[in-house]
N, C-alpha and C positions, 0 to 999 in steps of 0.2 A: 505494500500500499502507499502511495505516495508521500511524503512526509514524514516517512515513521520507517523505510526503510532500514533495516537489521544489516550493518556495516561488518563483514566480518573482518576480522583480522588476526595478520600471521604473528609470529615470536622475532622476533631482533637480539641479537646477544649485541650487547655490551660493559662495557667497565666503569664501576658506580667510581670508582681512584686509578684514572688510568696513566697519572703523573709514577706508577711505579711500574711500566711495562717499561719503562727505562735500563731497567735493574737487568733485559735483556742485552745490556751494552757489554755488559762482562760475561759472558760466552765467547768472546774470542783471549780476552785473559784467563779464562779454566786453561783454552787450550793450551796455555803458552806455559800456565805454573805444571801444564800433565806431563808435558811433555821437561821439562825444566825441574819436576823432582824424582824422575824416573829413577829405581836403582838398578843399577848393573853392580856383579856379583862376578871377584876375582877369580880365574880357574886355571892351574900351571896347567900348560900343553909344550908335547914336543918342540913345534915350529907353526910360523903365525902367519903361514904363506898362505895355508887352506883359509885361514880365517878372514882374512883380509883380499880373501877371490871371493869370499860368499858374504865378505859385506860391502863389497861394489858391484855384486851381484842384485842383494837385495835392492840397492839406493838409487840401481836402474830401473829394477820392478817397480818398487812403489816408495814411494817420494812421503806421501804421509798412511801412515800404518796404526788406525785408531782399534783401539781396546772396549772390554767390555767396562773396564773403569773410567775411563774417558767418555762412556757411554753414560753411566750412572752420574756424575758429575754434571754432565751438561745438561741431564734430563732434571737434575735435582735444582738446580741455576733457572732452567724454562720455567719449572716448573713454579719457582716459589714466587717467580715475579708476578706470573699470571692470576696465582690465590693473593698474592698482596696488591695487587691491581683491583682485586671483586669483580670478579665475573658477573651476570645477569641475562636472568633470559625474560625482555619485555616486552610486552605484546606492546608491536608498532601502531601506531593510529590511522586512518588513513591519510594518506599526504593531503597539503595544502595546495591548491589549483589556484591558475589564471588561465581564464578565458579570455582574449583580448578580440574583439569581432568590427573587422574594417568599414566604414559607416562609409566609405567614402561616395559619390556618386555613383560610379565606374560597376560600383556592388548592383546597382539600381538596372541592369542591362541587360535586359533579354534575349532568349532564343526559343527553338521549341521546346526546351529539355528546360523549361521557368527560367526565372530569375536566380544573378549572382547567389542575390541574397539570399533567396529560397533556399539555396542549394549547400549555405555555410548558417543559416537558421537547420539544416539539418546534419549536419556536418560537427556542432555547437552540441545538439541536445545530451548525445553520451556524455560526453563529458564533462555532465555539472553532474552526475551520478559518480557516488565512487570517490568522492573528495570529501574532506574535515571541512577544514574556511576554503572560499569560494570565489575571489575576487572577477565578479562578472562585468568586463570592460569598455564599454564602446567609443573607438576610436577611433573621431572626427577632424574640424580643424582641432579640436579638443578631445582631453579625456576624461571621461567621468562614468564615478562607480554604478550598475542596474540595478543591483540589491545588495543587503544588506552581508558581511561576510560570511554568519551567523546562520542568513536565510535557508529553511528548509528546500526540499526541491521544489513544490510546489509553489514559491516563489520564485526561484533562480527560471525556473522555465515559462512562468506569468513576466518575470523582468526579461528574458532573451524576445518571447512572442511580442513584444511590445516594441521595439525595438525598429526602426527603419535609415533604410540608406538615403543621403541624400547629398550629403557636404563636399563639396567645392574640392577638400583633400584630405587625405587621415594622418595623423602625424603618429605615426604606430611608435614613434621616439618617446611624446610626449606619455600615450599609455604605458609603456615598461618602465618611464621614472612613474606613474604613477601606483604600479605594482609593487617593484621594489620597495615602495614609501607604506603599500599596505601588509606586503607578507612578501617579507626578505628575502625565506629559504623556499620554495616553493616551483615547482614543473608549473611553468608559461606554455601556451596553447595559444597559437595566431592562427584566427581563420582569415583571409585573406585570398584578390583576385590575381595578389601579385607574389613572384615568388621571391620572398625576402631572403636577405641571410643575416639575425640577428643572434649571435652567437649560440647558446644551446641549445636553444627555443625551438618548440615542433612546430613549423609552420605547414596548417594545411590547404594550399592552394585549390580558389572552388575556382569552378566560371572554364570557357575556351572563347576562342578567338569570336569576335561577331561584327558587321557594319556597320559603321553611324558615322555620322556628320551630324555636325555642329556647332552651333555661334561659340568661337571663344573670343571675340572682342564687341566691343559698339562703343561707341562713341560719337560724340558732340562738337563740331570744327565751326571755322565761321564759312558759313553757310553751307553747308554740308555733314551730310550722318556721314559715316564710316564701318563698315561691319566687316568683320573676317570670321573665316569659316575655317574649319577645320575637319581631316576627314582618318578612320579607318576603313584597312581592309584593302587587299589585291588590287583595286582599279582603279581607274579613276570617278567620279563624282561629279554631277554634273543637274546645282541644285535652284532651283529658284527663290530668294527672297524676296520679300516685300517689311514697306513699312505703313506703320497705322499707328490714327491718334484719336484714342475716345471710335476705334471700332469702322475710322472711315482713313482708306485707302490714302498714302502718298503718294511714295513714288514705288516700283517691282523692280526686278535685275537676277539678270543667268550668273548664275560663280562657277567655275572646271574647279573642280580641287583635284589637283593630284593623288594617284594613292598616297596614306599617312603621309598628306603635305597640308599647305595650307593655300585658301585660298582668299581672295577679298574685294571689294565693292565700298565705290564711296557716291551717293547720290547729294545732289544739287540742291538743297532746300532754302526757300526764300522766308519764310517762315517756321522754327522750330523754336515756340515756344511751347508748354504742356509738357505731357508725358509724350514719350516716342518709344513705340513697340514692336523689333525688328521682330520676323517670322518667318523659318523655313521653312517649306514647304518638300517634305521628306521626303526618298524614295521606300519604295517596299524595301521592308529587311530590316527599315532602321531600329535599331538595340536601344538607344537611350533615348527618353522623351524628353527629358531636365532640360536640354541645352538647343529645344528647339525652338526657343524664345527666351528673349532678352530686350527689357526698359532702360530707358536712359533721356535724360530730359528732368524737367519739376516741377510743379506745378507754381502758377503765378504768385509773387509777393502780391498781398492784397496791401496796400497802402489808402489811408482812411487821413484828409488833413483840413484845416478851418485856415489857409491859407486865401488871404484876400489881398497880396499884396500881385500875385498871377506868379513868379520869379519859380517857388517851389512846390509851384503844382508843375510848370515845364519841363524845369527838371526829372522830376521824378516821373514824369510820364515819357520822356526821351531812358531811361532806363528799362533795356531789354526787360521781357516776362513779367510786368509789374502792371495791375491792376490798380489806378488811382482812381481817388470819388472827393467830392468837395463837401462839407459841412459846415454848417456853424460848432456843433455837439462835437466834434471829430471822438473828445476823449472819452466819447461814454459808447462809441463805435468798436463795437470786435473785429480787430484785422488783424494783420501779420508786424503792422506799422506804424505807429501811430507819429505826424509830424503836425506837430501844433504850435503857431505863433502871438498866443498869449500866457505864455506860463503854465505849469501843474495848477492845476485845480485840484479841490480838496478833495474832490467823489475821484479822485484816478483810482484805475482798475489796473491792474499787473497785467504785462504786457513792454515790449519794446517802443521805445520810445524816443521822438526826434523834438528835443524842444527848443523853444526860440522865446528870450526873453518882450514881454509888451513895450513898445514902442515908447519910450519917452520923449515927456512935452520940453523937459529941454535936458538931449545928451550929453555929455562931458565926450568928443570925441578923441582917441590915443592910436598909437602905431602898436599892430604887432613885434617884436622883437624875439619873439622866442618859442620856439611850436614844438611836438615828437615828432623829430621825421624818419621815427622806425616805430611806432605804434601802425596799425595795418588799416583803421578808418584814413588816417591821414595821407596816406603810399599816393603816389603822382599829386599831393595836394601844395603848391608852397604858397604858404599864409606869408612871406617877407612882405613890409611894411602895409600889409595892408591895416586896414581904417575900421575905425566900430567904433559907431555912438555907444554908450555906456549912462546907464541913470542915472545918479547919485545917489537918489535915495535908495537903489538897490543892494542888501546884502551880498559882499563879496564872497564869491567861491568859496571851499574849500576843500580839501582833500579829508574828510571825517567819512565815515562810513562805507569804503572802500572807493571811494570817487579818487580820478588819478587825473592831474590837471594835463590839456593837451596845448592849451596853446598859453600865455604869455604876455600881457603890455612889455613896456619897456621900461617902466614903473613897477613890476611884478604882480600886478594886478590876473588874476586867470579870468579868462573871458570863455574859453572851453575844457568842457572836463567830459566824463564815460567812465563810466561801472559796469562793471560784467557780474549778471549773477547767477553763473551758470548757463551760460549762451543766451539771458535776458539784455538788450542792451538799453540803456540808458543813457541819451548824449545830450547832452544842456548847451546853451551856447549864451551870456549872456546881455544879447543881442541883439535888435532884429533885424531882419533882413532888409528892409526900405531902411535901416539906417549904415548900413555900413557899405561899401565896396565891394565887397565879395560875391555879391550877384552876376559882381561886371569878370569876374576872373575866370579863367577856364579852372584855376582851383574849385570852382561851386559847384559845375554838376561833377567834376573827379570823386569830391568829396560827397555826394548825395549818391553817387555810382557805386563807393566802398561802406559807406551806411546800408545801404540797402542787399549789399554784397555779405554784411554780416546776418541779414536774415531769413536761418535757414529754414528751407519749408518741405523736403525732399534730403533723402538719404538713400547715399544704393550699398548695398554688403554683398556677400557671400550668400551664397548657399551655405547652411552650415554656423553660420551668425546671429544671435539673438538681435531682434527689435532694442531697436535703443528704452533703453533705459524700459522693458517691459519686464515682468515679474517673474521670476522661477519659479513653475506652478513645482511642489514639493512635498510628497506625506514625509513621516516618522523617517525618513530612513537613507532615500534616497534624492537628489533634484531629477526631478526627468524634466528636457525640454521640447516646444511642438519642435519637430519638422518642418523648415519650409517650401512649397514647393514654389516656382517661380511666380511673381506678379507684382501685383499695388497690394502694403499693405500701410495701413494708419500703426500708428507710433500709440504709446499708452499714453496718457492726456497729463502723465508727473513730470514726463520730461518736454513734450510740447506744447503752454499754457498759448501758443496760438492761432487765430479762428481756426476753424477745419484741424487742424492736430495736422502735425507731421504725415506724408508719403515716405514710406518705405518702398524702394526697387528691388527686388531681391531676384535676383539674377546669376545662373552658375558660371559665364565668363574661366573655364580649369582648360586649356587643353590638354592637358595631360588626363583630363575625365571626357571629356570627347574620344579622345583616340584612346578610350576605355582601358588604359594606364598599360597598354602594351603588353599583355596578360606572358608571364613568364619571363620579367624582365626585373629584376629589381632597382625601388626605386626608394631614394631617400628622401627620411623625410624631413618636415620642416625644424624641428629641434637640432637633425644634425646640420643642415644644412648653414643654421646658426656659427653652429658650430667651425665651418670652415667647408662643407659642403660634402663630406664621407658620409658614406652608409650609413643607420644607425647598429655600428659592431664596435660600438667602446663601451667601456667599463661599465657606464649607465645602462645600457640595454641590457647585457651581459646578465650584470652582478643580479638579476629577478630568475636566475636562472637555475642557482644552486640546486646542485641533490642533497635533496631534504633530510636530514640526523630523524636517525627514529626518536617518534616520541614517548616518555612513559621512561627514561634511568632517573628524569628530576627525581620526577617520584616516588623512585624508590630509593633515590637516596634519603627524601624526605619520611622514610616508612620509618629509617632509622640507621643505626652502625651498624648495624651484626653485620658478619658474613651473611654471605647466600651459603643453600647448596653446593651449588660447581664449585663452590672454593674454598669448602671443607676440602670436598674429594684432592680436589689437588694441593693442599696440604700432606694430608695422608698420602700421597703419588714422592710430589718432594722428600717426605721423608720413607718413607720405602726406599726410594734412592739412596739417601741419606746413609740409611744401614747397606746398602746393598755398596758402597762405594765403601765402605770402612770395610768388610766384610775381605774385602777384591784387594783390599790393600794392603791388611794387617798380615791377610792370611797365610799358610804356607802353598810358597810354591812361589815361582814370576808369572804377575795375569800373561791369559793370553792371548793373543790378538784375534781380531774377528773376521781376518783376513786367511788368507793361508801363508804357510810360512817357509820360508827358505832353508834346508837343511845343508850342511855342511858337507862339501860334493868327497 
């Protein structure tokens, strides 16, 4: 019955005091002492030449001639050493085990035999039984433990069946480091579609080569969209690529991709606003669907302003991918960016702001002498000798509460400051647009463009990365993250307080995965690449696969210091060997040899 399977245990020989095994080093000393103390008897003979000839013959036949006396001495030494080491037979517990499942996108490739991941699950199921503690690790862009180490078989199987492939890559090296931290001495099994070389770990390779085409790159340039396509297989592929916005076709073209190569196409487009989707009209037999579609672009930045002077509105409307609305109550309207020309009000709501001070009745004009040229908001913004009209009755700006001054006048009066609160920008100017010559300079549209550019409405991620700010779904044992499909997602409200929330574009865009990893080829992990581009065969990868030691010896030590039954038997044999050695050494006659002795001729 699952969850309560009786695990058979075998007995293992161990030593409770293994340091005494060093006494075995005395064996060579016993041999030396034996020959040094050998007794020789004096005999009177009529001639020596016969004895010298016999001695030469014996030396030529046998350099080392052991005796029963020497055997007894060696037996006593060895048996005493083993007895003092306290041998014990202890039950060998089921070994710890690590099972790493490759969850990269190529594992989702399908053939007539099914998907590679289905084959991986079938391979991994038997590995979940017959182990003590087991670490079930999903290896994707990051490594994640899927079940508790001491989980029963039902829970392990449920965690295995819940796993899904789809990450843009798999970091086997990071998974091995996690395994080392969890179970330092455990047998390691890796189930992957790659023929990896990772020390003594057992690699179970699944899947076979299959034809596939996929989008490997998608980007927007100046007036054009670039699409790159890769292919796997043994023949060239001609595939149609289409661009869409809100399911409306924008352009289409054909790409010829060589065998295991790359092809590309560029589409000229006048309107590059919004989210642009690239699709492939895949040929029959295409093995992987995750790379047939990709996304780029961004949601328009929604700007609301109360500008009645007109200069701000014109500069905002000139920024690409921006939607501008005018209203007197701009501070109360939800938008990605609020541009105010009447200062902050008491009823301000959270969000991104660009705020100009109200027009002063009697402004005091000053000249800007210093500004933060390194700040991204002032990129290409030249404020040299800028004239600004300041209200003498208005409090001077300071740098408290996280504010950073961007520009100062000749007398060091701050006139422009910014505060970044976790991606939420607030920019304040101590002057009104109508009381400065900034709006007449090229620096003005550059400043407005930089401000709008800091308002993030869209993020692009690879498959396997989490949504920005998304909460991790977790139970009391292991974190569970959703595996995304290619598409458009909306981030969590905690990370995107702007109107409408931040959009997240999820695409694969991984050439190695679109080529299905080239089954049978070793691919270095991301962690190994960071350490010099070598495959994950270093010590960090090999450490988790150390041979497990028998468990139970420590428990035997804890149960008491008395010698085991095996130790008593060895002690008795050692004493018997000592008595036999004494009898043979002190008895009548010369100790006889184990071998055939040469007789004088």
